[in-house]
C-alpha positions in Angstrom: 0.0 0.0 0.0 1.3 3.4 -0.9 2.0 6.2 1.6 -1.1 8.1 2.7 0.9 11.3 2.3 1.4 10.6 -1.4 -2.3 10.7 -2.3 -3.1 13.0 -5.2 -4.0 16.6 -4.1 -7.1 16.5 -6.3 -8.4 13.4 -4.5 -7.6 14.9 -1.1 -9.5 18.0 -2.0 -12.5 16.0 -3.1 -12.4 14.1 0.2 -12.2 17.3 2.3 -15.2 18.8 0.5 -17.3 15.9 1.8 -16.4 16.5 5.4 -19.5 17.9 7.0 -17.8 19.3 10.1 -15.2 21.9 10.8 -13.9 19.5 13.5 -13.4 16.7 11.0 -11.7 19.1 8.6 -9.3 20.2 11.3 -8.4 16.6 12.0 -8.0 15.9 8.2 -5.6 18.8 7.9 -3.6 17.6 10.9 -2.6 14.3 9.3 0.5 15.6 7.5 1.7 18.6 5.5 0.6 17.3 2.1 -3.0 16.8 3.4 -2.9 20.3 5.0 -1.8 22.0 1.8 -4.3 20.1 -0.3 -7.3 22.0 1.1 -8.2 25.4 2.5 -8.3 26.1 6.2 -11.7 27.7 5.7 -14.4 25.0 6.2 -17.1 24.1 3.9 -20.0 26.6 3.8 -22.1 24.2 5.9 -19.7 24.2 8.8 -19.8 27.7 10.2 -20.3 27.6 14.0 -21.3 31.3 14.0 -23.1 32.9 11.1 -22.6 36.6 11.0 -26.0 37.5 9.4 -28.6 40.0 10.7 -32.3 39.3 10.1 -35.2 41.6 10.8 -37.4 40.7 13.8 -41.0 40.0 12.8 -44.0 41.2 14.8 -46.8 39.1 16.2 -49.1 40.3 13.4 -48.8 37.9 10.4 -50.2 40.6 8.1 -47.3 42.9 8.9 -44.5 40.6 9.8 -41.6 43.1 9.5 -42.8 46.0 11.6 -40.1 45.9 14.2 -37.1 47.8 12.8 -35.4 48.6 16.2 -34.0 45.1 16.7 -32.5 42.4 14.6 -31.9 38.7 14.9 -28.4 37.1 14.6 -27.9 33.5 13.9 -25.7 31.1 15.7 -25.1 27.3 15.6 -24.8 24.8 18.4 -23.3 21.4 17.7 -24.2 18.1 19.4 -21.3 15.8 20.2 -20.9 12.3 21.4 -17.4 12.2 23.1 -16.2 8.7 23.5 -13.4 7.2 25.7 -10.0 7.1 24.0 -9.5 3.5 25.0 -11.6 0.6 26.2 -9.3 -1.7 28.0 -11.5 -2.0 31.1 -13.7 -5.0 31.7 -16.6 -2.6 32.4 -17.0 -0.4 29.3 -16.7 3.3 29.9 -19.7 5.4 29.0 -19.5 8.2 26.4 -20.6 11.7 27.1 -23.3 13.7 25.3 -22.8 17.5 25.2 -23.8 20.5 23.1 -21.3 23.2 22.3 -22.1 26.6 20.8 -22.2 30.4 21.3 -24.5 32.2 23.6 -26.1 35.6 22.5 -22.9 37.5 23.5 -20.8 35.3 21.3 -19.1 33.4 24.1 -18.6 29.6 23.6 -20.6 27.6 26.2 -21.5 24.1 27.1 -25.2 23.3 26.8 -27.4 20.5 27.9 -28.0 18.4 24.8 -31.8 18.6 25.1 -32.2 22.1 26.5 -32.1 25.7 25.4 -30.1 26.6 28.5 -26.3 26.6 29.0 -24.9 24.6 31.9 -24.4 27.0 34.7 -22.0 26.2 37.6 -24.4 28.0 40.0 -27.0 25.3 39.2 -24.9 22.3 38.6 -21.4 22.7 39.9 -18.6 21.4 37.7 -16.6 18.5 39.0 -13.5 19.8 40.9 -11.3 17.7 38.6 -12.8 19.0 35.3 -10.1 20.9 33.4 -10.7 24.5 32.6 -10.0 23.7 28.9 -12.0 20.9 27.3 -10.0 20.0 24.2 -12.4 17.9 22.0 -9.9 17.9 19.2 -7.8 15.3 21.0 -10.7 13.0 22.0 -12.7 10.5 19.9 -15.7 12.6 18.9 -18.8 11.9 16.8 -20.8 14.9 15.6 -24.5 13.9 16.0 -26.3 17.0 14.7 -26.7 20.7 15.0 -29.3 23.3 15.9 -29.6 27.0 14.8 -30.7 29.7 17.2 -32.0 33.2 16.5 -30.5 35.7 19.0 -31.9 39.1 19.7 -29.8 42.2 19.0 -30.8 45.7 19.9 -33.5 47.0 22.4 -35.4 44.0 23.7 -39.2 43.9 23.8 -41.6 41.2 24.9 -42.7 40.6 21.3 -39.1 39.8 20.3 -38.5 37.1 22.9 -38.2 34.3 20.3 -38.2 30.7 21.5 -39.5 28.8 18.4 -37.3 26.3 16.6 -35.6 27.6 13.5 -33.9 25.6 10.7 -31.3 26.9 8.3 -30.2 25.6 4.9 -27.7 26.7 2.2 -29.4 27.0 -1.2 -26.3 27.3 -3.4 -22.6 27.4 -3.6 -22.5 31.1 -2.8 -21.9 31.9 0.9 -24.8 34.5 0.7 -27.4 32.0 -0.6 -29.4 30.5 2.3 -32.9 30.2 3.7 -34.4 30.2 7.2 -37.7 28.5 8.2 -39.5 28.9 11.5 -43.0 29.0 12.9 -44.6 32.4 13.5 -46.6 33.1 16.7 -49.7 32.7 14.6 -48.9 29.1 13.9 -48.1 29.8 10.2 -44.7 29.2 8.6 -42.3 32.1 8.3 -39.5 32.0 5.6 -36.5 34.3 5.2 -34.4 34.0 2.0 -31.1 35.6 1.3 -31.6 38.9 -0.5 -35.1 39.4 1.0 -35.7 42.6 3.1 -38.0 40.8 5.5 -39.8 37.6 6.5 -42.5 36.1 4.3 -45.5 34.5 6.1 -46.9 31.5 4.2 -50.7 31.7 4.4 -51.3 27.9 4.1 -52.4 26.7 7.5 -55.4 24.4 8.0 -53.9 23.6 11.4 -51.1 25.5 13.3 -47.7 24.0 12.6 -45.8 22.1 15.3 -42.3 21.6 13.9 -39.9 22.2 11.0 -36.8 20.5 9.8 -34.3 20.1 6.9 -34.2 16.7 5.4 -31.8 15.9 2.4 -31.4 19.6 1.8 -35.2 20.3 1.6 -37.5 22.1 4.0 -40.3 20.2 5.7 -43.0 21.2 8.2 -45.6 19.2 10.2 -48.8 20.6 11.7 -50.7 19.4 14.8 -52.6 16.7 12.8 -49.4 15.1 11.3 -50.1 16.7 7.9 -46.6 17.1 6.5 -45.5 19.5 3.7 -42.4 20.3 1.8 -41.8 24.0 1.6 -40.4 25.6 -1.5 -38.3 28.7 -1.9 -41.2 30.2 -3.9 -43.3 30.0 -0.7 -45.3 27.1 -2.1 -46.1 24.0 0.0 -46.6 20.4 -1.2 -48.2 17.8 0.9 -45.9 14.8 1.4 -47.9 12.9 4.0 -51.5 12.9 5.1 -52.5 13.5 8.8 -51.8 11.1 11.6 -54.4 11.6 14.3 -53.8 10.6 17.9 -51.2 12.5 19.9 -51.0 16.2 20.9 -47.7 17.4 19.5 -45.7 16.4 16.4 -41.9 16.4 15.8 -39.8 15.7 12.8 -36.6 13.8 13.2 -33.9 13.0 10.6 -32.6 9.5 11.4 -30.0 7.7 9.3 -31.4 8.8 6.0 -35.0 8.5 7.0 -37.5 11.1 8.1 -39.4 10.1 11.3 -42.4 11.6 12.9 -42.7 11.5 16.7 -46.2 11.9 18.0 -46.3 13.0 21.7 -49.3 12.3 23.9 -49.8 14.7 26.7 -51.9 14.5 29.9 -52.8 17.7 31.9 -53.5 18.0 35.6 -52.5 15.7 38.4 -50.2 13.1 36.9 -50.3 10.7 39.9 -47.8 8.2 41.1 -45.0 6.5 39.2 -47.4 3.6 38.6 -49.0 5.8 35.9 -45.6 6.2 34.4 -45.0 2.5 34.2 -42.6 2.3 37.2 -44.6 -0.5 38.8 -45.0 0.8 42.4 -43.9 3.7 44.4 -43.8 5.3 47.8 -45.7 8.4 48.6 -42.6 10.4 48.0 -42.6 9.2 44.4 -45.8 11.0 43.5 -45.5 13.7 41.0 -47.9 16.7 41.5 -48.2 18.7 38.3 -51.5 20.5 38.8 -52.6 22.1 35.5 -49.4 21.1 33.7 -48.9 18.9 30.6 -46.7 15.9 30.8 -45.7 13.3 28.3 -47.6 10.0 28.7 -46.5 8.1 25.6 -45.1 8.5 22.1 -46.0 7.2 18.7 -43.2 6.8 16.0 -43.7 6.8 12.2 -41.5 6.6 9.1 -42.2 8.7 6.0 -43.1 6.8 2.8 -42.7 9.8 0.5 -43.8 8.0 -2.7 -47.0 6.8 -1.0 -47.5 10.2 0.8 -48.1 8.6 4.2 -46.6 7.9 7.6 -46.0 4.2 8.5 -46.1 3.3 12.2 -42.9 1.9 13.7 -42.8 -0.9 16.2 -39.1 -0.5 16.9 -36.1 1.8 16.2 -33.9 -1.0 15.2 -31.7 -0.7 18.3 -31.4 3.1 18.1 -32.1 5.7 20.8 -34.0 8.8 19.8 -33.3 12.0 21.7 -36.0 14.7 21.7 -34.9 18.1 22.8 -36.2 21.7 22.8 -34.7 22.7 19.5 -33.2 19.5 18.1 -33.8 15.8 17.8 -31.3 13.1 16.8 -30.8 9.3 16.8 -27.9 7.3 18.0 -27.3 3.5 17.8 -27.5 2.0 21.3 -24.1 0.3 20.7 -22.5 3.7 20.3 -23.9 4.8 23.6 -22.7 1.6 25.4 -26.3 0.9 26.6 -27.7 -2.6 26.5 -31.0 -1.8 24.8 -32.2 0.8 22.3 -35.7 1.3 21.0 -36.5 4.2 23.3 -37.1 7.9 23.3 -35.2 10.1 25.8 -37.1 13.4 26.2 -37.4 16.5 28.3 -40.7 18.1 29.3 -39.9 21.7 30.0 -43.2 22.7 31.6 -42.1 25.9 33.2 -39.0 26.6 31.0 -36.8 26.1 34.0 -33.1 25.7 33.4 -32.7 22.6 35.6 -31.3 19.8 33.6 -33.3 16.9 35.2 -36.6 18.8 35.1 -39.1 16.4 33.5 -36.6 14.2 31.8 -37.8 10.7 31.0 -37.3 7.6 28.9 -40.1 6.1 26.8 -39.6 2.4 26.1 -41.2 1.7 22.7 -41.6 -2.1 23.2 -44.0 -1.9 26.2 -45.3 1.7 26.0 -43.7 2.6 29.3 -42.2 5.8 30.6 -39.5 5.8 33.3 -37.7 8.7 35.0 -34.3 9.3 33.5 -32.8 9.2 37.0 -33.9 5.6 37.3 -32.1 4.6 34.1 -28.4 5.0 35.0 -27.1 4.0 31.6 -28.9 6.9 30.1 -28.7 9.3 33.0 -24.9 9.0 33.1 -24.7 10.1 29.5 -25.4 13.7 30.5 -23.9 16.2 33.0 -21.7 15.8 34.9 -19.1 14.3 32.6 -17.7 10.8 33.4 -14.5 10.5 35.3 -12.4 9.6 32.2 -13.2 13.1 30.7 -11.7 14.8 33.8 -8.5 12.7 33.4 -7.7 13.7 29.8 
């Protein structure tokens, strides 16, 4: 076999263009001088961690969406990582660590809980005393699981500009200025912003308010409260790709290993009761959960898109994968990558009061037996989150 350093520059350049992460590009360029000189240090357009664009803030009135000229949105990206142990020589496998890294509104890099909008604050969850001040993920085995985009407020704040809806971003061409943003307006309608536009466009099509948006294979998709799913065009047109799925109360779209999945979340309001209702099979009085007037997840339905047939097909398993459902992102990971014995479950977070406490309302839905358990009672999953495992503090 020939020397890796002698590969043709044209081939190395083609390989580098397929790297979908600035982290992977950095590692690629670190192999040797010939690999480094074969490609630019500037990552592919899709790999910017902070996007220096300003967007107008839209008002709550869909008929005049671009009234607010005193403030603007800026866009930033947060990346989800699975950080794995450098070596597995122990009899007991070391668990990997799930973390989200990205900028806060001030531009400072932060650690974020993978399923939350909130950064990890030492005042709420103190860092382990042995955790190094610098977390160098470039020297640890890392898998990039996904990304989320966040609109941050610039300028004088106002109540109408406190924006908490999910937003998705997609490049629409080879030009760095060619892009599109899609989100859900407070009216429940879709709002689109295209590069070159002076303001947001509200898409009037809305038999039922929309629940979620996503980018799948470079295309924009949205789902409403009935499960009716549409593909959104840059011309503001919508095309139905799947008919409604009635049953649950809130719908989510998830890209999972080349497939588009629908998660149907069933909610129950009022007094939840004891852990028996959550499938824990017993419980002391101290286990009871009082959530008067609050909505909590009771179960989930999962479906796969059959685009040619324009319908959702119900799934009985996730083929050994674990689906994580967060505030602004959702992603799938094979159970084997997480070093957990069993997959086919949904790890989720109910953020009833928008409280930045990481364990607030976190649970695990077991698809095989329609059962929800508290995350804290599933140590294999619980230990994937903060605080980091001991092996992280030692490297």
